[in-house]
C-alpha positions as CSV (number, residue, x, y, z in Angstrom):
1,M,111.5,107.7,107.3
2,S,111.1,110.5,104.7
3,T,112.5,108.2,102.0
4,L,109.7,105.7,102.7
5,T,106.7,108.0,102.8
6,D,105.7,111.3,101.3
7,S,102.6,113.4,100.8
8,Q,101.1,110.8,98.4
9,T,101.3,108.0,101.0
10,L,97.9,106.7,102.1
11,F,99.4,104.2,104.6
12,A,102.6,102.4,105.3
13,F,103.8,99.8,107.7
14,K,107.0,97.9,108.4
15,A,107.0,94.5,106.6
16,G,109.4,91.8,105.5
17,R,109.0,90.0,102.3
18,S,109.2,86.4,101.2
19,I,110.2,85.0,97.9
20,R,108.7,81.8,96.4
21,R,111.1,79.0,95.6
22,A,111.1,78.2,91.9
23,N,108.8,75.3,90.9
24,T,107.6,74.8,94.5
25,H,104.9,76.1,97.0
26,F,107.6,77.1,99.6
27,V,108.4,80.7,100.4
28,D,111.5,81.9,102.1
29,A,111.6,84.9,104.3
30,Q,114.2,87.5,103.2
31,P,116.4,89.1,105.8
32,T,116.1,92.6,104.3
33,K,114.0,95.1,106.4
34,G,111.4,96.9,104.5
35,A,108.0,98.7,104.5
36,L,104.8,98.2,102.5
37,V,103.6,101.5,101.2
38,L,100.2,102.3,99.5
39,S,100.2,105.7,97.7
40,S,98.1,107.6,95.3
41,D,99.9,108.9,92.2
42,E,97.9,110.9,89.6
43,G,94.7,108.9,90.4
44,L,96.5,105.5,90.4
45,L,96.9,103.4,93.5
46,R,100.5,102.1,93.9
47,L,101.7,99.5,96.3
48,S,105.4,99.4,96.8
49,W,107.8,97.4,99.0
50,K,110.6,99.6,100.0
51,E,113.9,98.7,101.7
52,R,114.5,100.4,105.1
53,P,116.1,102.8,105.7
54,S,117.4,103.5,102.2
55,G,113.9,103.7,100.5
56,N,115.1,101.6,97.5
57,I,112.0,100.2,95.8
58,H,112.0,96.4,95.1
59,D,108.4,96.1,94.1
60,D,106.3,98.8,92.6
61,L,102.8,97.7,91.6
62,I,99.8,99.6,90.2
63,L,96.5,98.4,91.7
64,F,93.3,98.4,89.7
65,P,89.9,98.1,91.3
66,G,88.9,94.5,91.8
67,D,92.2,93.1,90.4
68,A,94.2,92.6,93.6
69,R,93.5,91.0,97.0
70,L,95.6,90.4,100.1
71,E,95.0,87.1,101.8
72,K,96.5,85.4,104.8
73,V,98.5,82.3,104.0
74,S,96.8,79.6,106.0
75,Q,99.8,77.2,105.7
76,D,102.1,79.6,107.6
77,Q,102.2,78.4,111.2
78,S,103.3,81.8,112.5
79,G,100.2,83.4,110.9
80,R,102.2,86.4,109.7
81,T,102.5,85.8,106.0
82,Y,100.1,87.3,103.5
83,V,100.0,86.9,99.7
84,L,99.0,89.6,97.3
85,K,97.2,87.9,94.3
86,F,96.0,89.4,91.1
87,E,93.0,88.4,89.0
88,S,94.7,89.6,85.8
89,S,97.8,87.4,86.2
90,D,99.5,84.6,88.1
91,H,101.8,87.0,89.9
92,K,102.0,86.6,93.7
93,H,103.8,88.8,96.2
94,F,104.4,87.6,99.8
95,V,104.8,90.0,102.7
96,R,105.1,89.6,106.5
97,P,103.7,92.7,108.3
98,L,105.3,93.4,111.6
99,P,102.7,93.9,114.4
100,S,102.0,97.4,115.7
101,L,104.6,99.1,113.5
102,C,102.6,101.5,111.4
103,L,104.7,104.2,109.8
104,S,102.0,106.4,108.3
105,V,98.3,106.7,107.8
106,H,96.7,109.6,106.0
């Protein structure tokens, strides 16, 4: 797990990710296993989705106060999909946290 977390990690948990189909409102779950990691780097909050177990980073986002919010996707019948939305742009990132699988909390 050392490739997923380090001393700057605030919290991390196992999570899948979903990709939105072009020009639709549908999202497709991706088969790749991963983790969502929140870290502090030189005063900035970073949210990354990292592939497990390699630690390869697929999404690396800088979060500014009041700019991002994580919301449950009400249309998902499983209740497991969340969307990260930004006030400053139209970008949306979809994740599926796995229950009770926290990797790290500092």
